[in-house]
N, C-alpha and C positions, 0 to 999 in steps of 0.2 A: 723349138720355142725358147731354148735357153739363149740368153743374150751373149753375143760374142764380145770379147774385149774391144773396147772402143766403139761399141754400138750405142744407139741413142739411149740417153738416161731413162726415158720413159719405159723402155724395155726392161731395164734393170729393176725399176720399181714394180712392174707387173710380175717379173720373175720372183722378186722378194715376197710380194703378196701371196703368190701361189704357194711358195714353200712355207711361209710363215703360218698360213692357215692350216697346213698339215702338221706343223711342229708345235704351235702354241707357244707359251712361255712369255717372258717379259718383252713385249714388243718395243717399248721405249728404249731399252738397252740395246736391242738388236738393231734398231734404226740408227741410234747414235754410233754404234760400232761400224756398221756397213756404210752409212751415208754421211756421217759426221754432221748431222743436223738434229734439231729438236723434233719431237713427234708432231707438234703443231705444223711446222714447216713441211714435214713429210706428207701430212694429210692434205695440205694445200696443193702440193705437187701431184699427189695421187688423184685428187679431184680434177685437176687440169688434165691429167693423163686419161682419165675415164671419158673425157669429152673429145678425145682425138680419134678421128676415123682410123688412123693407123693402128691404134691400140685395139680397136674392135676387130680389125683384120688379123692382128697378131695373136690374140687369144679371146675369141668371141665369148666363150662360156664364162671365163673369169670376169671379163668386163661387164657382161650382162648381170652376173651375180652381184658384183660390187656396186653397179648402178642401182640395182634393186634395193640393196641394203642402204645405200645413200638416200634414196627416195623415202624409204620407210622411216629412217631417222629424221628426215626433214618434216615429214607429215606429223610424226609424234611431237617434235619440237614446236611446230606451229599450233597444233591442237592444244598443247600445254599453255602456250602464250595466250590463246583465245579462251582458255578456261573450259575447253571441251573434254578434257581428260581428267 
C-alpha cells in the first residue's frame, strides 16, 4: 500500500493520512513540509481523493473511515446552520 516514487499523487495523500493518524502532531506543518501546500488546499485534494474509485480499491478501510468522518462533519455543520444543534 505504500506509494511508489512517481505514483499517483492521490496515493501519496492516502499514505500520508494513514501515517499521520498514527503519529498525530501538527498536521499543518507536516502537510506544508511534505506537499508544499496549505492545509485548506490539502483537504480539498483529500476530499477529491476520497471520491475516486481507485482510492477505494487502494485502501478500502482508510477511505471508508475518512468518508464516514467527512459525512459526520457535514451533518454537524448543516445541523448547526439550521439551528438544530
